[in-house]
Structures are given as structure tokens and as C-alpha cells.
N, C-alpha and C positions, 0 to 999 in steps of 0.2 A: 373719966365717962367717955367710949366713944361716941362716934355721930351715930350707930346701928342703933345702942344702948338707950340712946336717949329715946330716939326716935319707938323702940319697942316698951320705953315707958310713960309711950302717951305724949310725948313732944313732936316738931313737926315730922312727917314721918321724909328720910333722907333714903332713899335707894341705893345699893350696889349700882355703881354708873350703867356697868356693862352688863345685868342681867335689866334694865332699865332703858337700854338700846337696843336687846337681843329683844324687848318686850315693842318696843315698838315698829322695831321688823316685821315682826311675826303680827302686829295687828295691822301694818298697811300692808302689807299680800294677803292674808286671811278678812280683810274688811272693805281694800281698797283696789284689789284685784292688781296690787302693783308686785316685780320680779324679780325675787331674792336676789341672782345674780347679777343684779342692775344696780335696785336700790343696796344694798347694805355699801356695796362702797361709799358712796353719797353718803351715808351715815358718817363709816369713816373718817370719811376727810372734813365731815361737820365736827369732828370729836377728837379731845383729846388724850384717850385713851394709849397705853401703851402697846407693846404686840402681844403680850403674854393677855394682856388681856381680848385686845382682837382675837386671837384664837378661839378663846371661851364663849368672847361674841357671836362666832361661826359657828363654833361645835354646838353649844346653846341653841340656833336660830332653828338652821337648819336641819338638824336631831330633832329638833320639835314640830316641826313642817311636816318630817319627814313622816314622822310615827305618832302625829297625830291622829293614827283611825285608834289605834291599838288604847292612845291614853286615854282618846273617848271611850271604849268601850267601859275602864275603870270610873269615871264619872260615871257614867247613868249606872253605872252599882250601886252608887251612893247617895244621888240625889234625890232631892224628894217632892221634885216637882219635872214637868215634862223636858227634859235638854232642851229643846226651843226656845223656850220660855228664860231660859237661861241670859245673862249679861251677856252678852260678845266677848265685853274684854274680858269677863272673871271666866272662862272657858276658852280664853286664851292666858291667861294666868296660873289655873286650875294645867292645861300640858305644860305650859314651862316647868311647874313644881312635879308634878311627874314623869316628867323627864325627868331632871337630878332625882331624885331618888330612884329610879327603877331601871336605866339606861344610862348614869354619869359618877362619876366617881368624887357626888358633894356626899360630904355626911347629910346623912337625914337630918338632923338640927338644922343644921345649918340649908339643908335645900329649902327646909318650914319656914324656916323663921324669915330668911329673905326671899321666898316670892311671898308673904307675906305685907311683907315693910315694903314691897312694892305697889301691892296689892292697897295700902291704905295710901300710895301717895294719887293710882290713878281712879280707884274706882273709891275710895274714901274708906273710915272707918270701919260704920258699921258691915260692911259687906266686905271687907279685910276683915271682919271677925268671922265670917262665914265662909271663908277663901282659905281659913283657916282650920275650923274646927273640919272641909271636908277635908281637908290635903291630909291634916290626921286621923281622918278615917282612912283612907283611903292607903297611909303607909301601914296603919297597922295590918290591915290583911295583906303581908306577905305572900298568902297562898293563890291572890287572888288570882292570877294565871296561868298558874300550872291547875286550880279547878278549874277555869275552862276549856283546860286540854285536856284532862280525862274528860266530862260532862259527856255521856252517850248522848244527851238528848239533842246538841249542835252538830250539825253537818263538818263534817273535815274542812270540807275548801269556808267554810264560816270560821273555822277555827287560825285556819291558816289567814285568814282576810283583815282577823284582827292583831293575834304574831307576828303579823311578820307587814300589818298596816300598807297592806294594797288592796283595793278597790276589787270586791269578786269577782270583775269583769274582764279587770287586767290579768289574775293569778287564770282564769279559763283560758283569755288566748294564749299566755306561757303554755300553759299547759298543751294547749292545741299544737304547738311546736315542736312540743318536750317531748311529749310521751311521755314523762317520767315527774312524780310527785317527791320521789328525794333531788334530782336536778332542777323541781318547779323550787324549792326550799333552798337548796344555794344557790339560785339568780333573785330570789327573795331578798337571802338575806345576803348578799352582793349588791341589792340593789341600796341596801341601807347604812353603808360604810360613807363615808366620804372617799369624793376621790382627786388625789393633785394632781392640777396642770399635768396638760403635754404640753410639749412645746414641738413649734413644726419647724426647723428650717427650711428657708426659700433659695434654692437652686444660686451660684451666679452673687450672692448678698451678705450670707454666713451659711459654717457652717456647724454639723454636726459636736467638733473639734471645740470650736471656740464656745458656745456652749457647755458643754460637760464644765472647761477651765472656772467657769463661774459656778459652778457645780450639779449632780444631776443621775443619770441614769441613762441609757442604753435603750429603746425599748424594741422590743423584740422583732414586733409587726411592724416597722417603720425602718427606714433606710433617713428618715428625716427628724427622726419624732428622738424628744427626749426626755423621763420624768425628771420635772423638777421638783428640787430641794429647797429653792430660794421663792423671797416673792417674784413674783415675774418682771417687774420694775427694775428689778435688781438684776435684770440682763440684760446687757447693753444693744444686742443683739433686738434685743424687742421694744428698750426703749423707742432706739432709733427708727424702728421698722423694716428691721433686713428679717425679722423673725415670727412668730405668731403663737399664738395657743388654739391646740384643735387638737380632740379628742387622738388618739390612735387609729380607732376604727374609720376615724374620717379619709385621714393621712393613708390607711390601705389603702379604700376605694379612689382617694382619687389613684395611688400608682397604679394598680392595676388599670385603671382605667387609661392612662396615658401610655400601658404598655401595649394597649391597641395601636398601636402606631405605628408596631410591624406586621400587622396583617396588609399591610396594603395604602393606597394610597388614606394620607390623613394630614390634607394641607389646609383646609377650615375645620375651625373645633370651635362647638355653641357650648357655655355650658344655661342650658335653657332656665331655670331657676337659682342664683345665683346667692344671694341674702341666705345669710351676712356677710359672705366672704373667702370660708376660708380654703373653702376647695380650689375656688377661682382663682386664690393667689397658689394655693402651691403649683396647680395644670398650669397658669400661667408661666411663672418662673420655670418650671422645669421646660417649657415649646420653648421661653426665651435660652435658654441657656444652651437645649440642642442642639444648634445651628440651622438646624430644618426648613427657618424661615416659614414656620406657617403660624394662621393668623387664629388669633383669639378673638372671641364676643363673649361678653359677659352679657345675660337680662336679666333685670329682675324687675319688673313695673313698682310696686310701692317705693315708693320714690322716697322714705326716709329711709329704708335699707340698701337702697341705690348708694345712699349718700355712705352707708357701711362700707358696700363692696369699694367707692370711688376711695378710701382709705388704705389698702391695700394694693389695688390694679389701678393702671391709668385711667382717668375719667372719661378716654377717645374711645376708649374698648368694653365701654356699658352701654348698654340700652335700656328702655324701660317699654318693652312692648309687652300685651298681653299675651302667656307665651302660650294660650291656647286656640291664637289668631299667626299659623304659618305665616299665613302672606305680605305681614306685615315686615319681615325680616329682610323680604324683598328676591333670597336667595335660598340654596340649598346649603350641605355644612357634609364634610364627613366623617363627622362624632358628635354626638350631641349626649351633652353632661344630663337628664335629670334627677335635679337632689331633688327629690321630690316634695314639696307641705304635705304633712304627714300627722301622725297623732303625736310621734315621737315616746314612743313606751322604751325606746332603746337605748334613753337617758335620765330614766329615773334617780339614776344616784346625781348626775350633775344640776338636777332641776327637784330643790327637794318639792314646791308647790304642786308637779305636772301632773302628780297622779290623781289629784283630788280636784283639777279642774278637766281632765279630760272625758268624754262619757262616749256614749254609744253611738252619741245622735253628731257628734264630731269628724268621728265613725265614716257614718253614713253619709256625710258631706264631704268629707276627702276621696273618697273613693270615689266617686264619677270627675272630683276633678285630674284627679294621678290618670284616671283614663281619659283621657280628652289630653292631656298633656301628650301621652307618649303614643296619642294619635299625630297628633299635632306633629312630636318628633317625625314619625315616619312621614310624610306629608315631603318634610322637611331634608330629610335622609337621601344620597346619594347614592346610587349603586354599590355593595361593595363598603358602605359602613356601617358603622356601627353603636348603638345608640345606650346608651348605659346608665339604667334605672335602678335608680337607689335611696333609699329611704333610711329612715331614725328610729325604726319601726321593723319588732319580729311578725308583727299581726299580719295572720293569713292574708285577710281581706286585703291587705295593702301590699303583699310578698307575692306568694307564687298564685295566688290566686289572679293577680294583676295581666302575672308573666302568661298566666293561660290564657286568657281573659286574651290579652292580645295578640297571641297567638292561633287562636280563633279569630281575630277581626283581621288579622295580614297572614294570611296564607302562607307568606314568603318568609316569615319570620322567622332568622335561627336562633336558638340558645347556643351561647359559643361557651365552653366548657374551662368555665373559669381555671381550673388547677393548672389547664397549658397555657395560661398567661401569665396570671399572679406572680410575684417575685416572689412568695413565701408557699409558693405550692399548692397544693392541696389543701393548708389551714384555711379550715370554717368553710370547707365546698364540700356542697350537698352533691348527693349524687344524678338533682336538674341538670348539673353544673355552674346554679347559683351557687352563691357565698349568701352564711349567714351565723357571722360572728354574736357571742355571749358575752355578756357582762362576770359570767361567776368563770365562764375559762379563758376568754383571750383577754380580758382585764383589759376590756375595751367598751366601746357601748355599744348595744347591741345590732348593726350596721347589718343592712342585708345591700345585694347587689346583683343586678343582672345584666349581663352581657347581651344583645340582644343585634343580628348582623340581616342585613337588608342582602340576598343573592344579588352577582351581576349578573 
């Protein structure tokens, strides 16, 4: 008799180690505020799981976190009490079980029995029986989501929120930009697919050819990017800190900003919000390798994020000022990149819990900060200089509205046409000359970039 069979016959519960680790991650993310992409590698280092099992854990935990809005609909439809009164551990166990039943290739009997065995371990025998009853009730209702989709009493927005597992306010924000519900659905679907890491080579330290020797494929949007097909630490250049992990959208934003060097004097460069350092590293190495003798400075006011920047560029190139206080810098600059703090709605595929943590209140607090950073950069900008205002968000309030607002406050600011500067021409460029990438169209994070020039 196997360990699992012994447990299910009433003995000591012995859940599958992979599912137990997945539960630990989901619980820590949902109940303790952990970040999945940071905590999961730590849990793996403390485990003895083989690579195949680690892949299962990643799919189960990340998928459950992404899709838990959809799973909660099924739970609410079958429970005999208010959702808020459920034991949080039971909620996470049910979400895991439902994800295996409806979203993975796990056989139904295994999805239920393995989740119940896990429940016996983490919440006890009686609550395990409750989990068992609920999962069997939910799994027997094969049309639960189809019936929702066909229910005329429920709005289309509510249906999309459940079926694609995104908060309604985020879906509405996407539609404000895309203006097409079919395109919104494609974006939501893309956000729910796992993304392979993108590698960025740092010019002068590594090459795309070197990365490809280990494995991967060239990324169309970047001259320095590779889609990985191995674990990051299997690439020598990453282990030696001669390359990094960076979404191709961020790579393109950095390449475009670097390309503004051809617009005139570009001796002094500032990355105003440099942490955690991805764009700073690529920009610094581009400048270092082009023989122009340009001076680069990275600013990051948060100490622990400044230390992350120091892992990828020299410490003497980093300062820790409040970016809103332009007088702290003591000089002016020809190029200023503002990779502004934002809601991060453009990177939901990479951060499975982010969609559930971001709120409209976050947006209301971030918009004034973004505005203040633009104003500070304007004060430090030399005549003829260029500000690159970037966000990893397509929300109108953080993108187009900020650009229009900046032009209203600073009448001389000109919006440059990125299609005339970008190494990728008109790819992602809107009619107003700004860049807006989309996950479903560009296989990247939904990055935004505006180039704002102060006339001579």
C-alpha cells in the first residue's frame, strides 16, 4: 500500500510534496503578503524536489494565484455560508483543487484525492472532509462556467471578470485603451499564460550569440534579447553577471531612449527611478560600449532597491535622492529616464498575485507622484534635452493623460515621434508618437514610453 493510500484509509496524512510546497507558497502570498517570484525560489532552495516536480509546483501555484477570481466564483456557488467566513486555508486548498480540475491536465480523481490528502495535513480530518465534499460538488457541475457565460442576468463585464480572472476595474482600464472587447479578451487570455524569462545581454560583456550557444531564440523586439529555454542559472553569462533577466518590452524602451543620443548633445544621462536596475544596467552598458564618454547616473531613493541596482552597475554611479527634489542632484542632464512607479498593470502575466493587490486607491496615489517626477525632471533638463517617461502600465491616467498634463504645465515640451527614433520603427507606436506595447500583440509586458523634448 502506498503512502497516499495509507493516508486516505485514515492513517497519518502524507500529502504529495509538490502540492504541499505549492500550498505553502499560495498561503504565504495570499495571507502574508509574500511575492511569488521572490518566495518560490527560496522554497525551492530549501526543498529536495526534482526539476519535473518544480515545474508542476510553478504551474499549480502561479496558475492558482492568477485564476483564483474564477475559482472563487465556483466556491461561492457551492458553499453553505458566506465566503468571508471560510477558513482562509480552506479557501486556498479549494482554489488549488479547482485549478487542477478545470485548468490543468490532472485527472479528476487525483485532483480531488490529492487535495483532500493535503487538506487533512494542513487543516485536519474534519475540515478535510468538508474540502472533499465541496470539491466533489464543484467537479460534478461541469457546466458551472458555461452557465455563467450564458446567464442574461449577469453583465458582460462581470462575466469577463470571472471567466478571465481579472478585477473589473482593470478590465475597464484595458478597454479604455483598446476600445475593442475582442482585443480585451485576447489580452486577458495572454495575461493568464505563463511567460518564459527573457534574457538581456549587456553590450561589451556578453552577446546574443553566446546566449544562444546554451539555448533559446532571438527576440524580435530587441537587438539584445533572447527568449530562454533553459533555467537562468544554466546560462554562464547570467551566472557571471554579464547578462540579466529583463522583459523584452523593457529592453525596447531602453533601446529607444538610448537612440535619442542621435538628437544632439547627450553627455549627461540620468535614470531617475533606477530600481531594481534592469533598464539602468542595459543603458549603462550601452553608453559604456559606444565610446562616447557619456556620464551616467542612476538614482534610487529606496535603500534595498539601490542595493539591487548596485549588483548590476558600479556603486559609484548610484545616488539615493528623492527624485521629486531636483535640487538634490546639483546639476542638469541631457537625458533623463523616468521609469515611473506605477500600478504595473502591464506585467500581470509575470506577477500572478499583482492583479489582486492593485486597487484604484493605488492609482490615485501614484498619479501625483508620477506628475511630480516629470516636473522635477523638467527642471533638471538641459535645453534640447529629452525626458523618457515610461510605465509598465497601459492605464490612461498613467500614460496619455500624464503626457497631456505635462504639456499643459510645461508649454514648451514637445512629444517626439518614436517611430522616427525606434530601432523597430513604428512597432507599437500610436498616432500621437508615443509607444504602447501590448502583451497579446507584442508578446511583451504592456510598456508605455513617451519622449518629451525641451526646445533649445
